[in-house]
Backbone as JSON Lines, residues from 0, in Angstrom:
{"i":0,"aa":"M","n":[0.88,-1.13,0.2],"ca":[0.02,-0.16,0.07],"c":[1.11,1.36,0.0]}
{"i":1,"aa":"A","n":[0.51,2.38,-0.02],"ca":[0.9,3.52,-0.16],"c":[1.54,3.96,1.21]}
{"i":2,"aa":"D","n":[2.46,4.33,1.05],"ca":[2.52,4.83,2.86],"c":[2.03,6.11,3.47]}
{"i":3,"aa":"L","n":[1.64,6.15,4.03],"ca":[0.92,7.59,4.44],"c":[2.23,8.0,5.61]}
{"i":4,"aa":"T","n":[2.18,9.33,5.93],"ca":[2.86,10.21,6.86],"c":[2.5,11.01,7.51]}
{"i":5,"aa":"L","n":[2.11,10.85,8.86],"ca":[1.17,12.18,9.52],"c":[2.44,13.31,10.25]}
{"i":6,"aa":"D","n":[2.53,14.08,9.89],"ca":[3.23,15.17,10.55],"c":[2.44,15.84,11.98]}
{"i":7,"aa":"V","n":[2.6,14.65,12.49],"ca":[2.17,14.74,13.97],"c":[2.62,16.04,14.92]}
{"i":8,"aa":"D","n":[3.86,16.48,14.74],"ca":[5.04,17.32,15.12],"c":[4.15,18.97,14.56]}
{"i":9,"aa":"A","n":[4.14,18.75,13.23],"ca":[3.33,20.02,12.68],"c":[1.83,20.53,13.47]}
{"i":10,"aa":"A","n":[1.46,19.12,13.29],"ca":[0.1,19.9,14.33],"c":[-0.18,20.42,15.44]}
{"i":11,"aa":"V","n":[1.08,19.62,16.16],"ca":[0.88,19.76,17.69],"c":[1.26,21.19,17.82]}
{"i":12,"aa":"S","n":[2.57,21.49,17.31],"ca":[2.78,22.77,16.89],"c":[2.02,24.21,16.98]}
{"i":13,"aa":"E","n":[1.38,23.49,16.0],"ca":[0.3,24.67,15.5],"c":[-0.78,24.94,16.36]}
{"i":14,"aa":"V","n":[-1.3,23.55,17.13],"ca":[-2.93,24.13,18.26],"c":[-2.24,24.26,19.61]}
{"i":15,"aa":"A","n":[-0.52,23.74,20.45],"ca":[-0.37,23.76,21.47],"c":[0.38,23.95,21.71]}
{"i":16,"aa":"K","n":[0.89,25.5,20.67],"ca":[2.41,25.97,20.72],"c":[2.75,26.86,22.08]}
{"i":17,"aa":"F","n":[1.31,27.16,23.07],"ca":[1.63,28.03,23.69],"c":[1.59,27.02,25.32]}
{"i":18,"aa":"Q","n":[0.96,25.45,25.2],"ca":[0.79,24.45,26.28],"c":[2.27,24.18,26.74]}
{"i":19,"aa":"D","n":[2.1,24.2,28.35],"ca":[2.92,23.54,29.2],"c":[3.41,21.73,28.62]}
{"i":20,"aa":"F","n":[4.02,21.06,27.83],"ca":[3.98,19.97,27.66],"c":[4.0,18.9,29.01]}
{"i":21,"aa":"S","n":[4.78,19.6,30.13],"ca":[5.33,18.7,31.21],"c":[4.02,18.7,32.04]}
{"i":22,"aa":"N","n":[2.53,19.31,31.52],"ca":[1.69,18.8,31.88],"c":[0.72,17.41,31.38]}
{"i":23,"aa":"R","n":[0.34,16.91,32.52],"ca":[-0.05,15.06,32.36],"c":[-1.33,15.4,31.41]}
{"i":24,"aa":"R","n":[-2.35,16.37,31.97],"ca":[-3.6,16.65,31.15],"c":[-2.97,16.58,29.69]}
{"i":25,"aa":"V","n":[-2.11,17.56,29.5],"ca":[-1.65,18.16,28.0],"c":[-0.85,16.76,27.74]}
{"i":26,"aa":"Q","n":[-0.4,16.41,27.86],"ca":[0.3,14.96,27.14],"c":[-0.43,13.93,26.72]}
{"i":27,"aa":"L","n":[-1.65,13.94,27.58],"ca":[-2.88,13.02,27.33],"c":[-3.66,13.64,26.13]}
{"i":28,"aa":"A","n":[-3.69,14.81,26.16],"ca":[-4.76,15.22,25.35],"c":[-4.32,14.45,23.87]}
{"i":29,"aa":"V","n":[-2.53,15.03,24.09],"ca":[-2.39,14.65,22.58],"c":[-2.1,13.41,22.02]}
{"i":30,"aa":"K","n":[-1.87,12.41,23.02],"ca":[-1.84,10.81,22.6],"c":[-3.23,10.4,22.5]}
{"i":31,"aa":"R","n":[-4.52,11.27,23.06],"ca":[-5.91,11.11,22.61],"c":[-5.95,11.25,21.02]}
{"i":32,"aa":"A","n":[-5.77,12.35,20.73],"ca":[-5.86,13.08,19.35],"c":[-5.35,12.4,18.65]}
{"i":33,"aa":"I","n":[-4.08,11.77,18.7],"ca":[-3.52,10.99,17.45],"c":[-4.06,9.59,18.18]}
{"i":34,"aa":"R","n":[-4.52,9.06,18.41],"ca":[-5.35,7.91,18.51],"c":[-6.54,7.73,18.06]}
{"i":35,"aa":"K","n":[-7.25,8.9,17.91],"ca":[-8.61,9.11,16.97],"c":[-8.26,9.25,15.81]}
{"i":36,"aa":"T","n":[-7.23,9.93,15.59],"ca":[-7.37,10.62,14.32],"c":[-6.14,9.13,13.44]}
{"i":37,"aa":"L","n":[-5.81,8.05,13.95],"ca":[-5.52,6.55,13.13],"c":[-6.3,6.04,13.26]}
{"i":38,"aa":"R","n":[-7.98,5.94,14.26],"ca":[-9.11,5.32,13.77],"c":[-10.0,6.12,12.69]}
{"i":39,"aa":"W","n":[-9.57,7.16,12.9],"ca":[-10.01,8.16,11.72],"c":[-9.44,7.19,10.25]}
{"i":40,"aa":"V","n":[-7.92,7.85,10.04],"ca":[-7.78,6.74,9.08],"c":[-7.88,5.48,8.81]}
{"i":41,"aa":"H","n":[-8.26,4.87,9.38],"ca":[-8.2,3.37,9.49],"c":[-9.58,3.12,8.59]}
{"i":42,"aa":"R","n":[-10.72,4.09,9.36],"ca":[-12.16,3.9,8.8],"c":[-11.81,4.19,7.46]}
{"i":43,"aa":"E","n":[-11.69,5.17,7.0],"ca":[-11.54,5.93,5.56],"c":[-10.66,4.98,4.68]}
{"i":44,"aa":"I","n":[-9.31,3.79,4.96],"ca":[-9.29,3.26,3.91],"c":[-10.06,2.31,4.13]}
{"i":45,"aa":"L","n":[-10.68,2.13,5.3],"ca":[-11.89,0.49,5.57],"c":[-12.78,1.24,3.67]}
{"i":46,"aa":"R","n":[-13.28,2.49,4.03],"ca":[-14.3,2.54,3.27],"c":[-13.97,2.13,2.04]}
{"i":47,"aa":"Y","n":[-12.7,2.6,1.6],"ca":[-11.93,2.9,0.35],"c":[-11.92,1.39,-0.41]}
{"i":48,"aa":"V","n":[-11.23,1.1,0.11],"ca":[-11.24,-0.89,-0.18],"c":[-12.32,-1.68,-0.48]}
{"i":49,"aa":"S","n":[-13.35,-1.26,0.8],"ca":[-15.02,-1.54,0.38],"c":[-15.71,-1.36,-0.98]}
{"i":50,"aa":"Q","n":[-15.48,0.19,-1.29],"ca":[-15.96,0.43,-2.16],"c":[-15.22,0.2,-3.5]}
{"i":51,"aa":"E","n":[-14.34,-0.38,-3.48],"ca":[-13.19,-0.61,-4.71],"c":[-13.47,-2.5,-4.97]}
{"i":52,"aa":"S","n":[-13.66,-2.79,-3.8],"ca":[-13.62,-4.43,-4.44],"c":[-15.16,-4.85,-3.91]}
{"i":53,"aa":"G","n":[-16.2,-4.18,-4.1],"ca":[-17.83,-4.39,-3.36],"c":[-17.63,-5.17,-2.13]}
{"i":54,"aa":"V","n":[-16.7,-5.84,-1.28],"ca":[-16.89,-6.37,-0.27],"c":[-17.58,-5.87,0.75]}
{"i":55,"aa":"A","n":[-18.02,-6.13,1.47],"ca":[-18.83,-5.09,2.88],"c":[-17.79,-4.72,3.39]}
{"i":56,"aa":"Q","n":[-17.44,-3.74,4.38],"ca":[-17.07,-3.47,4.84],"c":[-16.26,-4.54,6.44]}
{"i":57,"aa":"K","n":[-17.73,-4.75,7.43],"ca":[-17.65,-5.81,7.93],"c":[-16.68,-6.93,7.54]}
{"i":58,"aa":"K","n":[-17.11,-7.34,6.5],"ca":[-16.38,-8.28,5.82],"c":[-14.82,-8.68,6.41]}
{"i":59,"aa":"F","n":[-14.52,-7.36,5.81],"ca":[-12.55,-7.17,6.21],"c":[-12.27,-7.06,7.52]}
{"i":60,"aa":"K","n":[-13.34,-6.75,8.43],"ca":[-13.0,-7.14,9.8],"c":[-13.16,-8.67,10.03]}
{"i":61,"aa":"Q","n":[-13.86,-9.17,9.65],"ca":[-14.25,-10.6,9.46],"c":[-12.82,-11.37,9.54]}
{"i":62,"aa":"Y","n":[-12.47,-10.98,7.75],"ca":[-11.54,-11.97,7.44],"c":[-9.84,-10.95,7.79]}
{"i":63,"aa":"R","n":[-10.12,-10.38,8.56],"ca":[-8.61,-9.44,9.2],"c":[-7.49,-8.86,7.85]}
{"i":64,"aa":"R","n":[-8.55,-8.46,7.23],"ca":[-8.03,-7.62,5.92],"c":[-6.91,-6.45,5.97]}
{"i":65,"aa":"V","n":[-7.82,-5.84,6.79],"ca":[-7.3,-4.04,7.7],"c":[-7.67,-4.11,8.54]}
{"i":66,"aa":"K","n":[-6.31,-3.53,9.34],"ca":[-6.51,-3.76,10.65],"c":[-5.5,-1.99,10.96]}
{"i":67,"aa":"L","n":[-6.29,-1.88,12.57],"ca":[-5.32,-0.95,13.14],"c":[-4.5,-1.46,14.0]}
{"i":68,"aa":"V","n":[-3.36,-1.13,13.59],"ca":[-2.08,-1.87,14.44],"c":[-1.25,-0.83,15.19]}
{"i":69,"aa":"T","n":[-1.17,-1.19,16.99],"ca":[-0.65,0.26,17.6],"c":[0.32,-0.8,18.74]}
{"i":70,"aa":"N","n":[2.14,-0.23,18.96],"ca":[2.47,-0.41,19.68],"c":[3.34,0.67,20.09]}
{"i":71,"aa":"K","n":[4.1,0.64,21.24],"ca":[4.39,1.43,21.92],"c":[5.39,2.55,20.98]}
{"i":72,"aa":"Q","n":[5.95,1.63,20.12],"ca":[6.94,2.6,19.0],"c":[6.38,3.04,18.32]}
{"i":73,"aa":"D","n":[5.08,2.88,17.42],"ca":[4.47,2.47,16.29],"c":[2.75,2.21,16.37]}
{"i":74,"aa":"S","n":[2.4,3.28,15.14],"ca":[1.27,2.6,14.95],"c":[1.12,3.3,13.46]}
{"i":75,"aa":"Y","n":[0.0,1.83,12.78],"ca":[-0.28,2.15,11.29],"c":[-1.34,1.24,11.04]}
{"i":76,"aa":"V","n":[-1.6,1.67,9.98],"ca":[-2.79,0.92,9.14],"c":[-2.4,-0.18,8.46]}
{"i":77,"aa":"W","n":[-2.81,-1.5,8.63],"ca":[-2.72,-2.26,8.05],"c":[-3.54,-2.86,6.57]}
{"i":78,"aa":"I","n":[-3.03,-3.46,5.91],"ca":[-3.8,-4.08,4.32],"c":[-3.36,-5.29,4.43]}
{"i":79,"aa":"G","n":[-4.14,-6.28,4.43],"ca":[-4.05,-7.66,3.75],"c":[-3.9,-7.96,2.4]}
{"i":80,"aa":"L","n":[-3.08,-8.18,1.32],"ca":[-3.35,-8.04,0.19],"c":[-3.72,-9.49,-0.27]}
{"i":81,"aa":"N","n":[-3.93,-10.6,0.25],"ca":[-3.92,-11.99,0.09],"c":[-5.92,-11.89,-0.35]}
{"i":82,"aa":"P","n":[-6.48,-12.74,-1.65],"ca":[-7.59,-12.33,-1.82],"c":[-8.44,-12.6,-0.81]}
{"i":83,"aa":"L","n":[-9.72,-12.28,-0.9],"ca":[-11.19,-12.5,0.02],"c":[-11.85,-13.31,-0.81]}
{"i":84,"aa":"P","n":[-12.53,-14.1,0.61],"ca":[-13.45,-15.0,-1.12],"c":[-14.74,-14.48,-1.67]}
{"i":85,"aa":"L","n":[-14.0,-14.92,-3.02],"ca":[-15.49,-14.13,-3.89],"c":[-16.72,-14.31,-3.63]}
{"i":86,"aa":"H","n":[-17.21,-15.12,-2.78],"ca":[-18.37,-14.59,-2.9],"c":[-19.36,-13.72,-2.06]}
{"i":87,"aa":"E","n":[-18.07,-13.01,-1.1],"ca":[-18.46,-12.1,-0.55],"c":[-18.67,-10.97,-1.21]}
{"i":88,"aa":"A","n":[-17.85,-10.86,-2.26],"ca":[-18.26,-9.78,-2.89],"c":[-19.3,-9.11,-3.59]}
{"i":89,"aa":"G","n":[-20.01,-9.73,-3.85],"ca":[-21.66,-9.39,-4.33],"c":[-22.38,-10.56,-4.11]}
{"i":90,"aa":"R","n":[-23.55,-10.45,-4.94],"ca":[-24.75,-10.87,-5.76],"c":[-24.01,-12.37,-6.64]}
{"i":91,"aa":"V","n":[-24.17,-13.15,-6.9],"ca":[-23.15,-14.25,-7.39],"c":[-24.46,-15.03,-8.81]}
{"i":92,"aa":"S","n":[-24.66,-14.86,-9.47],"ca":[-25.44,-14.97,-10.72],"c":[-24.71,-16.84,-10.98]}
{"i":93,"aa":"W","n":[-25.55,-17.59,-11.23],"ca":[-24.71,-18.84,-11.82],"c":[-25.59,-20.33,-12.04]}
{"i":94,"aa":"N","n":[-26.01,-20.72,-13.02],"ca":[-26.65,-22.13,-13.12],"c":[-26.01,-23.25,-13.79]}
{"i":95,"aa":"P","n":[-26.34,-24.74,-13.74],"ca":[-25.5,-25.62,-14.03],"c":[-25.4,-25.39,-16.25]}
{"i":96,"aa":"A","n":[-26.21,-24.08,-16.53],"ca":[-25.63,-24.13,-18.2],"c":[-24.8,-22.88,-18.23]}
{"i":97,"aa":"S","n":[-24.47,-22.22,-17.34],"ca":[-23.31,-21.43,-17.36],"c":[-22.53,-21.26,-17.89]}
{"i":98,"aa":"S","n":[-21.51,-20.37,-18.38],"ca":[-20.2,-20.61,-18.95],"c":[-19.16,-20.43,-17.65]}
{"i":99,"aa":"G","n":[-20.06,-20.25,-16.24],"ca":[-19.05,-19.12,-14.97],"c":[-20.07,-18.81,-14.55]}
{"i":100,"aa":"A","n":[-19.61,-18.76,-13.56],"ca":[-20.12,-17.58,-11.97],"c":[-19.94,-15.78,-12.6]}
{"i":101,"aa":"R","n":[-21.01,-15.5,-12.12],"ca":[-21.02,-14.26,-12.31],"c":[-21.01,-13.17,-11.21]}
{"i":102,"aa":"V","n":[-20.33,-12.45,-10.79],"ca":[-20.09,-11.85,-9.41],"c":[-19.4,-10.09,-9.57]}
{"i":103,"aa":"A","n":[-20.56,-9.27,-9.33],"ca":[-20.03,-8.05,-9.25],"c":[-19.88,-7.49,-10.52]}
{"i":104,"aa":"G","n":[-20.37,-8.53,-11.35],"ca":[-20.49,-7.61,-12.95],"c":[-19.37,-8.24,-13.98]}
{"i":105,"aa":"K","n":[-18.52,-9.25,-13.25],"ca":[-17.46,-10.01,-14.15],"c":[-17.69,-11.45,-14.1]}
{"i":106,"aa":"T","n":[-17.89,-11.97,-15.11],"ca":[-17.73,-13.66,-15.57],"c":[-16.54,-14.31,-15.04]}
{"i":107,"aa":"Y","n":[-16.65,-15.2,-14.07],"ca":[-15.66,-16.05,-13.97],"c":[-15.54,-17.5,-14.84]}
{"i":108,"aa":"E","n":[-15.04,-17.62,-15.9],"ca":[-15.13,-18.62,-16.33],"c":[-14.67,-19.82,-15.24]}
{"i":109,"aa":"G","n":[-15.58,-20.59,-15.91],"ca":[-15.66,-22.14,-15.16],"c":[-15.82,-22.51,-14.19]}
{"i":110,"aa":"A","n":[-16.33,-21.17,-13.38],"ca":[-16.69,-21.56,-11.89],"c":[-18.09,-21.76,-11.54]}
{"i":111,"aa":"F","n":[-18.15,-22.4,-10.69],"ca":[-19.85,-22.61,-10.38],"c":[-19.89,-22.24,-8.97]}
{"i":112,"aa":"Y","n":[-21.2,-22.32,-8.8],"ca":[-21.68,-21.46,-7.25],"c":[-22.26,-22.65,-6.79]}
{"i":113,"aa":"R","n":[-21.84,-23.4,-5.96],"ca":[-22.5,-24.28,-5.08],"c":[-22.35,-24.9,-3.48]}
{"i":114,"aa":"S","n":[-22.79,-25.58,-3.07],"ca":[-22.71,-25.71,-1.24],"c":[-21.53,-26.81,-1.33]}
{"i":115,"aa":"V","n":[-20.57,-26.77,-1.0],"ca":[-19.31,-28.05,-1.36],"c":[-19.26,-28.63,-0.29]}
{"i":116,"aa":"Y","n":[-18.54,-28.31,0.91],"ca":[-18.2,-28.97,2.12],"c":[-19.15,-27.84,3.23]}
{"i":117,"aa":"S","n":[-20.15,-27.39,3.0],"ca":[-20.73,-26.9,3.94],"c":[-22.4,-26.55,3.35]}
{"i":118,"aa":"A","n":[-23.06,-26.05,3.99],"ca":[-24.17,-25.39,3.6],"c":[-24.32,-24.35,3.09]}
{"i":119,"aa":"Q","n":[-23.32,-23.67,3.3],"ca":[-23.05,-21.87,2.35],"c":[-22.74,-22.69,1.37]}
{"i":120,"aa":"Q","n":[-23.53,-21.58,0.0],"ca":[-23.31,-21.85,-1.25],"c":[-21.32,-21.05,-1.48]}
{"i":121,"aa":"K","n":[-20.89,-21.45,-2.23],"ca":[-19.83,-20.29,-2.56],"c":[-19.43,-20.86,-3.69]}
{"i":122,"aa":"V","n":[-18.29,-19.97,-4.26],"ca":[-17.83,-20.18,-5.58],"c":[-16.43,-20.91,-6.19]}
{"i":123,"aa":"W","n":[-16.63,-21.95,-6.98],"ca":[-15.87,-22.71,-6.5],"c":[-15.28,-23.26,-8.13]}
{"i":124,"aa":"I","n":[-14.08,-23.56,-8.41],"ca":[-13.56,-24.08,-9.83],"c":[-12.91,-25.34,-9.31]}
{"i":125,"aa":"R","n":[-13.1,-26.43,-10.47],"ca":[-12.15,-27.29,-10.45],"c":[-10.85,-26.79,-11.06]}
{"i":126,"aa":"S","n":[-9.34,-27.56,-9.92],"ca":[-7.71,-27.42,-10.02],"c":[-7.87,-27.52,-11.25]}
{"i":127,"aa":"S","n":[-7.74,-28.28,-12.25],"ca":[-7.32,-28.33,-13.62],"c":[-7.82,-27.8,-13.95]}
{"i":128,"aa":"R","n":[-8.98,-27.1,-14.13],"ca":[-9.65,-25.9,-14.91],"c":[-8.91,-24.79,-14.51]}
{"i":129,"aa":"N","n":[-8.13,-24.44,-13.72],"ca":[-7.87,-22.82,-12.89],"c":[-6.16,-22.9,-13.07]}
{"i":130,"aa":"K","n":[-5.8,-24.5,-13.5],"ca":[-4.62,-24.02,-13.94],"c":[-4.35,-23.52,-15.54]}
{"i":131,"aa":"K","n":[-5.01,-23.29,-15.89],"ca":[-5.42,-22.71,-17.5],"c":[-5.61,-21.41,-17.41]}
{"i":132,"aa":"L","n":[-6.79,-21.23,-16.28],"ca":[-7.67,-19.68,-16.72],"c":[-6.67,-18.91,-15.61]}
{"i":133,"aa":"G","n":[-5.94,-19.62,-14.12],"ca":[-5.65,-18.95,-13.44],"c":[-6.12,-17.65,-12.66]}
{"i":134,"aa":"H","n":[-7.5,-18.52,-11.91],"ca":[-8.51,-17.44,-11.53],"c":[-7.48,-17.03,-9.97]}
{"i":135,"aa":"A","n":[-8.02,-15.84,-9.6],"ca":[-7.17,-15.39,-8.06],"c":[-8.22,-16.87,-7.12]}
{"i":136,"aa":"T","n":[-7.37,-16.92,-5.7],"ca":[-8.32,-18.2,-5.25],"c":[-8.19,-17.63,-3.74]}
{"i":137,"aa":"Y","n":[-9.29,-17.82,-2.4],"ca":[-9.07,-17.72,-1.16],"c":[-7.79,-17.92,-0.64]}
{"i":138,"aa":"H","n":[-7.73,-19.47,-0.5],"ca":[-6.78,-20.61,0.06],"c":[-5.82,-20.86,-1.02]}
{"i":139,"aa":"P","n":[-4.43,-21.47,-0.49],"ca":[-4.26,-22.54,-1.25],"c":[-4.61,-24.07,-2.06]}
{"i":140,"aa":"K","n":[-5.05,-24.3,-2.88],"ca":[-5.36,-25.61,-3.43],"c":[-5.28,-26.88,-2.38]}
{"i":141,"aa":"K","n":[-6.79,-27.06,-2.04],"ca":[-6.55,-28.3,-1.32],"c":[-6.7,-29.7,-1.94]}
{"i":142,"aa":"R","n":[-6.51,-30.66,-1.72],"ca":[-7.13,-31.98,-2.48],"c":[-7.93,-32.56,-1.2]}
{"i":143,"aa":"Y","n":[-9.62,-32.29,-2.01],"ca":[-10.43,-32.58,-1.45],"c":[-11.04,-33.99,-2.34]}
{"i":144,"aa":"H","n":[-11.95,-34.47,-1.16],"ca":[-12.3,-35.91,-1.75],"c":[-13.89,-36.29,-1.06]}
{"i":145,"aa":"A","n":[-14.6,-36.1,-2.54],"ca":[-16.2,-36.28,-2.45],"c":[-16.53,-37.92,-1.78]}
{"i":146,"aa":"Y","n":[-17.69,-37.56,-0.79],"ca":[-18.12,-39.0,-0.01],"c":[-19.65,-38.64,0.07]}
{"i":147,"aa":"G","n":[-20.27,-39.53,0.41],"ca":[-21.85,-39.61,0.34],"c":[-22.49,-39.57,-0.64]}
{"i":148,"aa":"S","n":[-23.14,-38.31,-0.31],"ca":[-24.29,-37.71,-1.3],"c":[-23.64,-36.06,-1.47]}
{"i":149,"aa":"G","n":[-22.35,-36.2,-1.38],"ca":[-21.56,-34.71,-2.24],"c":[-21.84,-34.65,-3.36]}
{"i":150,"aa":"P","n":[-21.44,-33.86,-4.01],"ca":[-21.08,-33.51,-5.15],"c":[-20.05,-34.58,-6.0]}
{"i":151,"aa":"S","n":[-20.6,-34.67,-7.46],"ca":[-19.79,-36.0,-8.14],"c":[-18.38,-35.75,-7.79]}
{"i":152,"aa":"R","n":[-17.35,-36.8,-7.67],"ca":[-16.1,-37.01,-7.67],"c":[-15.38,-36.68,-9.11]}
{"i":153,"aa":"G","n":[-16.23,-36.14,-9.97],"ca":[-15.03,-35.26,-10.95],"c":[-15.26,-34.02,-10.67]}
{"i":154,"aa":"R","n":[-15.62,-33.56,-9.63],"ca":[-15.65,-32.03,-9.73],"c":[-13.98,-31.93,-9.18]}
{"i":155,"aa":"F","n":[-13.38,-32.63,-8.33],"ca":[-12.73,-32.95,-7.14],"c":[-10.91,-33.05,-8.09]}
{"i":156,"aa":"P","n":[-10.13,-32.34,-7.63],"ca":[-10.09,-31.46,-6.31],"c":[-10.61,-29.97,-7.0]}
{"i":157,"aa":"V","n":[-11.04,-29.16,-6.35],"ca":[-11.62,-27.77,-6.33],"c":[-11.09,-27.03,-5.42]}
{"i":158,"aa":"E","n":[-10.96,-25.53,-6.04],"ca":[-10.65,-24.53,-5.02],"c":[-11.73,-23.44,-5.1]}
{"i":159,"aa":"L","n":[-11.42,-22.75,-4.11],"ca":[-12.49,-21.3,-3.64],"c":[-11.91,-20.42,-4.02]}
{"i":160,"aa":"L","n":[-12.7,-19.4,-5.17],"ca":[-12.3,-18.38,-5.92],"c":[-12.17,-17.46,-4.82]}
{"i":161,"aa":"G","n":[-11.34,-16.28,-4.94],"ca":[-11.47,-15.4,-3.96],"c":[-11.29,-13.86,-5.03]}
{"i":162,"aa":"V","n":[-11.6,-13.02,-4.35],"ca":[-11.34,-11.72,-5.53],"c":[-9.9,-10.92,-5.01]}
{"i":163,"aa":"D","n":[-9.15,-10.47,-5.69],"ca":[-7.9,-9.59,-5.83],"c":[-8.05,-8.57,-4.63]}
{"i":164,"aa":"M","n":[-7.23,-8.17,-4.01],"ca":[-6.61,-7.57,-3.67],"c":[-5.55,-6.51,-3.88]}
{"i":165,"aa":"E","n":[-5.93,-4.89,-3.99],"ca":[-5.28,-3.9,-4.75],"c":[-4.49,-2.83,-3.68]}
{"i":166,"aa":"D","n":[-3.16,-2.99,-4.06],"ca":[-2.3,-1.83,-3.04],"c":[-3.26,-0.41,-3.11]}
{"i":167,"aa":"L","n":[-2.98,0.16,-2.27],"ca":[-3.94,1.8,-1.84],"c":[-3.09,2.38,-2.8]}
{"i":168,"aa":"P","n":[-3.9,2.78,-3.93],"ca":[-3.21,3.94,-5.08],"c":[-2.56,5.46,-4.25]}
{"i":169,"aa":"D","n":[-1.53,5.62,-4.76],"ca":[-0.55,6.46,-4.1],"c":[-1.61,8.06,-4.01]}
{"i":170,"aa":"D","n":[-2.16,8.36,-4.94],"ca":[-3.58,9.22,-4.92],"c":[-4.35,9.63,-3.93]}
{"i":171,"aa":"V","n":[-4.48,8.11,-4.07],"ca":[-5.53,8.35,-2.76],"c":[-5.0,8.37,-0.93]}
{"i":172,"aa":"G","n":[-3.55,7.72,-1.11],"ca":[-2.99,7.78,0.21],"c":[-2.25,9.01,0.28]}
{"i":173,"aa":"R","n":[-2.36,10.03,-0.77],"ca":[-2.03,11.47,-0.87],"c":[-3.26,12.32,0.2]}
{"i":174,"aa":"R","n":[-4.1,12.03,-0.42],"ca":[-5.75,12.59,0.0],"c":[-5.73,12.32,1.24]}
{"i":175,"aa":"I","n":[-6.22,10.85,1.39],"ca":[-6.16,10.54,2.94],"c":[-5.38,10.93,4.12]}
{"i":176,"aa":"E","n":[-4.17,11.24,3.44],"ca":[-2.76,12.2,4.49],"c":[-3.11,13.46,4.85]}
{"i":177,"aa":"K","n":[-3.72,14.05,3.6],"ca":[-3.78,15.28,3.79],"c":[-4.8,15.77,4.3]}
{"i":178,"aa":"R","n":[-6.42,15.11,4.66],"ca":[-7.36,14.83,5.17],"c":[-6.88,14.35,6.81]}
{"i":179,"aa":"A","n":[-5.95,13.45,6.89],"ca":[-6.06,12.89,7.82],"c":[-5.22,14.18,9.1]}
{"i":180,"aa":"E","n":[-4.42,15.1,8.43],"ca":[-3.41,16.17,9.06],"c":[-4.51,17.04,9.28]}
{"i":181,"aa":"S","n":[-5.58,17.57,8.89],"ca":[-6.52,18.64,9.03],"c":[-7.35,17.88,10.13]}
{"i":182,"aa":"R","n":[-7.63,16.59,10.09],"ca":[-8.34,16.26,11.24],"c":[-7.99,16.14,12.3]}
{"i":183,"aa":"M","n":[-6.52,15.91,12.54],"ca":[-5.88,15.45,13.64],"c":[-5.58,17.03,14.27]}
{"i":184,"aa":"V","n":[-5.91,18.25,13.62],"ca":[-5.89,19.3,13.96],"c":[-7.03,19.78,15.36]}
{"i":185,"aa":"T","n":[-8.01,19.48,14.38],"ca":[-9.64,19.52,14.57],"c":[-9.76,18.74,16.31]}
{"i":186,"aa":"L","n":[-9.14,17.12,16.07],"ca":[-9.11,16.62,17.51],"c":[-8.51,17.17,17.93]}
{"i":187,"aa":"L","n":[-7.34,17.86,17.57],"ca":[-6.77,17.74,19.28],"c":[-6.87,19.29,19.67]}
{"i":188,"aa":"E","n":[-7.38,20.17,19.13],"ca":[-8.07,21.54,19.83],"c":[-9.46,20.85,20.72]}
{"i":189,"aa":"Q","n":[-10.52,19.76,20.01],"ca":[-11.34,19.48,20.91],"c":[-10.66,18.46,22.24]}
{"i":190,"aa":"E","n":[-9.51,18.06,22.22],"ca":[-8.76,17.11,23.48],"c":[-8.4,18.32,24.61]}
{"i":191,"aa":"L","n":[-7.95,19.42,23.15],"ca":[-7.36,20.21,24.92],"c":[-8.13,21.17,25.5]}
{"i":192,"aa":"N","n":[-9.07,21.2,24.76],"ca":[-10.4,22.18,25.0],"c":[-10.88,21.39,26.74]}
{"i":193,"aa":"Y","n":[-11.2,19.97,26.23],"ca":[-11.52,18.8,26.87],"c":[-10.83,19.11,28.84]}
{"i":194,"aa":"A","n":[-9.68,18.68,27.86],"ca":[-8.56,18.46,29.13],"c":[-8.24,19.63,30.15]}
{"i":195,"aa":"L","n":[-8.07,20.59,29.67],"ca":[-7.73,21.66,30.34],"c":[-8.95,22.59,30.77]}
{"i":196,"aa":"N","n":[-9.99,22.09,29.9],"ca":[-11.25,22.83,30.92],"c":[-12.85,22.28,31.53]}
{"i":197,"aa":"H","n":[-12.15,20.74,31.14],"ca":[-13.39,19.98,31.94],"c":[-12.43,19.19,33.1]}
{"i":198,"aa":"E","n":[-11.53,18.15,32.11],"ca":[-11.06,17.04,33.68],"c":[-10.19,17.75,35.2]}
{"i":199,"aa":"R","n":[-10.16,16.63,35.65],"ca":[-9.99,17.54,37.35],"c":[-9.07,16.93,38.0]}
């Protein structure tokens, strides 16, 4: 993804240049403003990747593809670029006569929409077929075997198709970065006002 660098010192200097930084309440206000700004950046990135992929924001959280990482030395928003399950990207259109499954306006040749290993329907493709087609998969291919009343043995091994994830474009990163710095100033003003006038 694009690197986002927030100029925290500039925001602090602009808003709190006359404050006593040895004051514990001022220090806590700055920390809270930084933490809230990072959460805002996290939401903005989550909104962007959701719009681009067609996958609901809650699914990125469920599959841990976009998350806020914090520790004592650093804080950053992480985007996992491994594919998400294709059936999460939107309504799936398929029937046995189809040449493939259609998801979010795109047809995936050779794919089918069936409940294979659970009650939930998902988008699958035969491994031998996907060697030629090269569709993204949600996980490395596994060799499954059909038993009982399951799908015919001829469909195995199969692969679960995924929707590709992309890096955050540089121009999008710059826009979020610029807005985040402005957001930081607003939040810092709010936090300092609260810390100095309301906290005891």
